[in-house]
C-alpha positions in Angstrom: 50.7 96.1 37.5 52.6 98.7 39.4 51.3 97.3 42.6 52.4 93.8 41.9 55.9 95.2 40.9 56.1 97.2 44.2 55.2 94.1 46.3 57.8 92.0 44.4 60.5 94.6 45.0 59.7 94.7 48.8 59.8 90.9 49.0 63.1 90.8 47.1 64.6 93.4 49.6 63.4 91.5 52.6 64.9 88.2 51.1 68.2 89.9 50.5 68.3 91.4 54.0 67.5 88.0 55.5 70.4 86.4 53.4 72.8 89.0 54.8 71.7 89.0 58.4 70.2 85.4 58.8 70.8 83.5 62.0 73.3 80.9 60.9 73.4 78.9 64.2 70.8 77.3 66.3 71.1 75.7 69.8 69.9 72.1 69.6 70.5 71.2 73.2 71.8 72.6 76.5 72.9 70.7 79.6 73.9 72.0 83.1 75.6 69.6 85.3 74.2 66.8 83.3 70.7 67.9 83.3 69.0 69.0 80.1 67.4 72.4 80.3 64.6 73.9 78.1 64.7 77.5 76.9 62.4 79.8 78.9 61.0 80.9 75.5 59.4 77.5 75.1 59.0 76.4 78.8 58.2 77.9 82.2 60.2 75.2 84.0 62.9 76.5 86.4 65.9 74.6 87.6 67.1 75.1 91.2 70.7 75.8 92.1 72.6 76.9 95.2 74.9 79.7 95.9 78.5 78.6 95.3 77.4 75.8 92.8 79.6 75.3 89.8 77.7 75.3 86.5 79.2 72.9 83.9 77.5 73.8 80.7 77.5 71.8 77.4 75.9 73.7 74.5 75.3 71.8 71.2 74.7 74.0 68.1 73.9 73.2 64.4 75.0 75.4 61.5 72.2 76.4 59.1 74.8 77.8 56.7 78.6 77.8 56.6 79.9 79.8 59.6 83.4 81.0 60.3 84.9 82.5 63.4 81.8 81.7 65.5 81.6 81.9 69.3 79.3 80.9 72.1 78.8 82.9 75.3 77.2 82.0 78.6 76.2 84.7 81.1 74.2 85.1 84.4 72.3 88.3 84.2 71.4 90.7 86.9 74.2 90.1 89.5 75.0 93.2 91.5 78.7 92.5 91.8 79.2 91.4 88.2 82.0 93.9 87.6 83.8 92.6 90.7 83.4 88.9 89.8 83.2 88.7 86.1 84.8 85.3 85.8 82.0 83.7 87.8 79.1 84.9 85.7 80.6 85.1 82.2 82.4 82.5 80.0 83.0 82.1 76.1 84.3 79.5 73.8 87.2 80.0 71.3 86.3 80.8 67.7 85.3 77.9 65.5 84.2 77.1 62.0 81.2 74.9 61.1 79.8 73.6 57.8 76.1 73.9 56.9 74.0 71.2 58.5 76.8 70.2 60.7 76.7 70.1 64.6 79.1 70.4 67.4 79.1 70.7 71.2 81.1 73.1 73.4 81.8 73.3 77.2 81.5 76.4 79.3 81.8 76.9 83.0 80.2 79.4 85.4 80.0 79.6 89.2 76.9 80.9 91.1 78.2 83.8 93.3 77.7 83.4 97.0 76.6 87.0 97.2 73.9 86.7 94.7 70.2 87.3 95.7 68.1 84.3 96.2 65.6 84.8 93.3 64.9 83.9 89.7 67.7 84.5 87.2 68.3 84.1 83.6 71.1 82.0 82.1 71.7 83.5 78.6 73.4 81.5 75.8 74.4 83.6 72.9 75.8 82.1 69.6 77.0 84.1 66.6 79.5 84.2 63.8 81.3 86.8 61.9 78.6 87.7 59.5 75.3 86.3 60.9 72.9 87.8 63.4 73.4 86.6 67.0 71.2 83.9 68.5 70.1 84.6 72.1 68.5 81.8 74.1 67.5 82.2 77.8 67.0 79.6 80.4 65.2 80.1 83.9 67.3 79.5 87.0 66.2 79.7 90.6 69.1 80.4 93.1 68.6 79.1 96.6 70.7 79.6 99.8 73.9 77.6 100.1 73.8 74.1 101.6 73.9 73.9 105.4 77.4 72.3 105.4 78.8 75.3 103.7 76.4 78.0 104.9 78.8 80.0 107.0 81.8 81.6 105.4 84.6 83.8 106.8 83.9 87.1 105.1 86.9 88.9 106.6 89.5 88.8 109.4 92.2 91.0 110.8 95.2 90.5 113.1 96.5 93.3 115.2 99.3 93.9 115.3 100.7 91.9 112.3 104.2 92.0 113.6 104.8 91.3 117.3 107.6 90.7 119.8 107.6 87.3 121.3 106.0 87.3 124.8 103.4 89.8 123.8 99.7 89.2 122.7 97.8 90.2 119.5 94.1 90.2 118.8 92.0 88.8 116.0 88.7 89.9 114.6 86.8 87.4 112.5 83.7 88.5 110.4 81.4 85.7 109.3 78.4 85.7 107.0 75.4 83.2 106.9 74.6 82.3 103.3 72.1 79.7 104.1 68.4 79.6 104.3 68.1 79.3 108.1 69.5 80.8 111.3 72.7 79.2 112.4 73.2 78.7 116.2 76.0 77.9 118.7 78.9 79.1 116.6 82.5 78.8 117.8 85.6 80.3 116.3 89.1 79.1 117.1 92.3 81.1 116.3 95.5 79.1 116.6 99.1 78.9 115.6 99.7 75.1 115.3 103.4 75.4 115.1 103.5 77.1 118.6 100.8 74.9 120.0 98.7 77.8 121.1 95.0 78.6 120.5 92.0 80.6 121.8 88.3 80.4 121.2 85.1 82.6 121.3 81.5 81.7 121.0 78.4 83.2 119.4 74.7 82.3 120.1 73.4 82.7 116.5 73.6 84.5 113.2 70.5 85.2 111.1 70.0 84.5 107.4 72.1 86.6 105.1 73.5 88.5 108.2 77.2 89.2 109.1 78.6 89.2 112.6 82.0 89.6 114.0 84.0 87.7 116.7 86.0 90.6 118.4 87.7 89.3 121.6 90.2 86.8 120.3 93.5 87.3 122.2 96.5 85.1 121.6 99.9 85.5 123.4 103.1 84.5 121.6 105.4 82.3 124.0 108.3 84.4 125.1 111.0 82.2 123.6 109.5 81.9 120.2 112.0 82.1 117.4 111.8 85.1 115.0 109.9 84.2 111.8 106.5 84.3 110.0 103.9 81.9 111.4 100.6 80.7 110.0 97.5 81.6 111.9 94.6 79.2 111.4 91.0 80.4 111.9 88.3 77.8 112.1 84.5 78.5 112.6 82.5 75.5 113.8 78.7 75.6 113.3 75.6 73.4 112.9 77.1 70.8 115.3 79.3 69.0 112.8 80.3 71.6 110.1 83.2 74.0 109.9 84.8 76.6 107.6 88.3 77.8 107.9 90.9 80.4 106.5 94.5 81.2 107.3 96.6 84.3 107.9 100.2 85.1 108.9 101.8 87.0 111.7 105.5 88.0 111.9 107.2 87.4 115.3 110.4 89.2 116.4 112.6 87.5 119.0 112.3 88.8 122.6 115.2 90.0 124.8 113.7 88.5 127.9 113.6 84.8 126.7 113.8 82.5 129.6 112.0 84.6 132.3 109.5 81.8 133.0 108.7 80.7 136.5 108.9 76.9 137.2 106.0 75.7 139.3 107.7 72.5 140.5 111.4 71.7 141.1 111.4 69.1 138.3 110.2 71.8 135.9 107.4 69.7 134.6 105.3 72.8 134.5 106.4 76.3 133.3 104.4 79.6 133.7 105.0 82.5 131.4 103.3 85.8 132.3 104.3 89.5 131.8 105.3 90.7 135.3 104.5 94.4 134.8 101.7 96.2 133.0 100.7 99.9 132.7 97.1 100.9 133.3 95.3 104.2 133.9 92.9 104.9 136.8 89.5 103.5 135.9 91.1 101.4 133.1 91.8 97.7 132.7 94.6 95.6 131.7 95.0 91.8 130.9 97.9 89.6 132.0 98.1 86.5 129.6 99.1 83.5 131.8 100.5 80.6 129.7 100.9 77.3 131.4 103.1 74.6 129.7 102.7 71.1 131.0 106.0 69.3 130.2 104.9 66.2 132.2 103.8 62.8 131.1 100.2 63.1 132.3 97.5 65.8 132.3 97.6 68.4 135.1 94.8 70.5 136.7 95.8 74.0 137.7 93.8 76.4 139.9 94.5 80.1 139.6 93.6 82.8 142.1 94.6 86.4 142.8 95.5 88.1 146.2 96.5 91.5 147.2 94.5 93.4 144.5 91.0 93.7 146.0 91.6 97.1 147.7 92.2 99.0 144.5 90.8 96.8 141.7 88.5 94.0 140.6 89.9 90.9 138.9 88.6 87.9 136.9 90.2 85.0 135.2 89.0 83.9 131.7 87.9 81.4 130.4 88.1 79.7 133.8 90.2 79.8 137.0 90.6 76.0 136.7 92.5 74.8 133.7 93.3 71.2 132.6 96.4 71.0 130.5 97.2 67.8 128.6 100.6 66.3 128.7 103.0 68.1 126.4 100.6 70.9 125.8 100.1 74.5 126.9 97.0 76.6 127.6 96.5 80.2 128.2 94.3 81.9 130.8 93.7 85.6 130.9 93.8 87.6 134.2 91.8 90.8 133.8 92.5 93.7 136.2 90.1 96.6 136.4 91.5 99.5 138.3 89.2 101.6 140.5 88.7 105.2 139.3 90.0 106.6 142.7 92.9 104.1 143.0 96.2 105.9 144.0 98.8 106.1 141.2 102.0 104.3 141.4 103.2 100.6 141.4 100.7 98.2 142.9 102.1 94.7 143.7 99.7 91.8 143.9 100.1 88.0 143.6 98.9 85.3 141.1 98.6 82.0 142.9 98.8 78.8 140.9 98.1 75.4 142.5 98.4 71.9 141.1 97.8 69.1 143.5 100.0 69.6 146.5 102.3 72.0 144.6 101.8 75.7 144.5 103.5 78.9 143.3 103.0 82.5 144.1 104.0 84.8 141.1 104.4 88.5 142.0 102.9 91.0 139.5 102.9 94.7 139.2 100.3 97.1 137.9 101.8 100.6 137.2 98.8 102.9 137.8 98.9 106.2 136.0 96.7 109.2 136.7 93.7 109.1 134.4 93.3 111.9 132.0 89.6 112.0 132.8 90.5 112.5 136.5 92.9 115.3 135.7 90.2 117.0 133.7 87.7 116.6 136.6 90.2 118.1 139.0 90.7 121.0 136.6 86.9 121.5 136.4 86.5 121.4 140.2 89.2 124.1 140.6 87.6 126.2 137.9 84.2 125.7 139.6 85.6 126.7 143.0 87.1 129.9 141.5 84.0 130.6 139.7 81.9 130.3 143.0 84.4 132.6 144.7 84.2 135.3 142.0 80.4 135.0 142.0 80.3 135.6 145.8 82.5 138.7 145.5 80.3 140.1 142.7 77.2 139.5 144.7 78.7 141.2 147.7 79.7 144.3 145.6 76.2 144.4 144.1 74.7 144.2 147.6 76.8 147.1 148.8 75.9 149.2 145.8 72.3 148.6 146.3 72.6 149.4 150.1 74.4 152.7 149.5 71.7 153.7 146.9 68.9 153.0 149.4 70.7 155.1 152.0 70.9 158.0 149.7 67.1 157.7 148.9 66.3 157.7 152.6 68.4 160.8 153.2 66.5 162.7 150.4 63.2 161.6 152.0 63.9 163.5 155.4 64.6 166.9 153.9 61.9 169.6 154.9 59.3 170.6 152.3 59.1 174.3 151.4 
């Protein structure tokens, strides 16, 4: 009798506990982007998604008892940077009330992070109300690399300096990341200021899966007569033949005091050339002269650039090519690189940039102000120190030799004394 009573009391306690903490909601269906998913508790099926995909989730629930102030949550678990991008991997509904045996559906939105690992993940749907125990359903997701048309993203970029005087050049560095499932080849980045009609490009052979690389040699010169203001810098990365990704930045331009110092190539001024006439460079160093050619004519023009008078103290090259085709009404920039010899004499070196177009030509005098290299000064100091060190060493050796010689003479004198 006592045993029966004990069992009855235990059953009553368990029933009471279940009434207090029963799960008052159940998920009747779940759709992601219009596709019905089965819980991983009842199915091993996995749905594939790509990095960057939006997940439009519809959750339908049924109340097993009256519920009040209930909520539904959606989470992607296991993302390394969840703290940094919480809105992508977590969403919740507003609170709601639902009568027993009634159903309702709710919408939530997540986004697969682009930096998430390509692996299996769990989508967790949690439903609870104020008094009941929470319900936790899990759904298996498999996250793949991003689609090829969006595989390359601009991860970061920088412009240096961010404020510049018109007529001077600034540099850009663009870091890209391959989020796809295959190596991307033949990439090209173009940095431009459309408002000023100027641009420059750089190329990259390939970038591996989940790898980052940086374009570092983007150099763009602001035309000398550019008005002061803030200008938009467009950065476009072309890849996979027909795809591209882009981003924008800004640069602040201050007006130049030397506006108008351009050199006309022809009397009718259909072409204008703008180039800094003087640059400072150290012995053994290099410097770049941006040469902007503006074609104000009605037809395209081909320009051939060459350098004279600099071969005795430097080596020169013109990038991207010494032959430039400039469409009518547009401008292009070539870059004259001058690498000064280590033993070049300091002072002003005058040389000539020659520009030819058809039967017309123009010789633009340029100056490289060569300064003594700090490295050369250090070498000279080391040489002098070495010379003094050698001199002192010779003196010491002579003194040591004299001392040894005197000592031997004394020993010989002692050896000739008679023996008694």
